[in-house]
C-alpha positions as CSV (number, residue, x, y, z in Angstrom):
1,M,235.1,334.1,-118.8
2,N,232.9,331.1,-119.5
3,K,231.5,328.0,-117.9
4,N,234.9,326.2,-118.3
5,H,236.4,328.5,-115.6
6,Y,234.1,327.0,-112.9
7,E,233.6,323.7,-111.3
8,F,229.9,322.8,-110.9
9,N,229.2,321.3,-107.5
10,Y,225.4,320.9,-107.2
11,V,222.1,322.5,-108.0
12,I,220.9,325.0,-105.4
13,G,217.4,325.5,-106.9
14,R,215.3,325.2,-110.0
15,G,212.9,327.6,-111.6
16,G,210.7,328.1,-114.6
17,F,213.7,329.0,-116.9
18,G,216.5,326.9,-115.6
19,K,218.7,326.1,-112.6
20,V,220.9,327.8,-110.0
21,W,224.2,326.0,-109.4
22,R,226.8,326.3,-106.6
23,V,230.1,326.7,-108.4
24,E,233.8,327.2,-107.5
25,K,236.1,329.3,-109.6
26,K,238.9,326.9,-110.6
27,N,241.9,329.2,-110.1
28,S,240.8,330.8,-106.8
29,K,238.4,328.2,-105.2
30,L,235.9,331.0,-104.4
31,S,232.3,329.9,-104.3
32,Y,229.5,331.5,-106.3
33,A,226.0,331.0,-107.4
34,L,225.6,330.6,-111.1
35,K,222.2,330.9,-112.8
36,E,221.8,328.8,-115.9
37,I,218.7,329.7,-118.0
38,S,217.2,328.5,-121.3
39,K,216.7,331.1,-123.9
40,V,214.0,329.0,-125.6
41,K,211.9,328.9,-122.5
42,I,212.2,332.7,-122.1
43,Y,211.1,333.3,-125.6
44,E,208.2,330.8,-125.4
45,K,206.8,332.5,-122.2
46,N,207.4,336.1,-123.7
47,S,209.5,336.9,-120.6
48,V,212.4,338.7,-122.3
49,P,211.8,342.1,-120.6
50,C,211.6,340.4,-117.1
51,V,214.9,338.6,-117.6
52,I,216.6,341.8,-118.8
53,N,215.3,343.6,-115.8
54,E,216.5,340.9,-113.5
55,R,220.0,341.0,-115.1
56,K,220.2,344.8,-114.6
57,L,219.2,344.5,-111.0
58,L,221.7,341.7,-110.2
59,A,224.4,343.8,-111.9
60,H,224.0,346.5,-109.3
61,L,224.0,344.3,-106.2
62,R,227.1,343.7,-104.2
63,H,227.0,341.1,-101.4
64,P,228.6,341.0,-98.8
């Protein structure tokens, strides 16, 4: 699965590393939030451990 499987609608928010988009999966039309981050900015700010921890946390969440 990659970015081509989604239709990007609009930006929900912006942060220090990138953007959060509202997207729709093309084949099912379900809506999701997709976080797009810049690896360069993460390395420049020495925030790799923080991003890895966030990824692990989000992997365990189920909503709703």
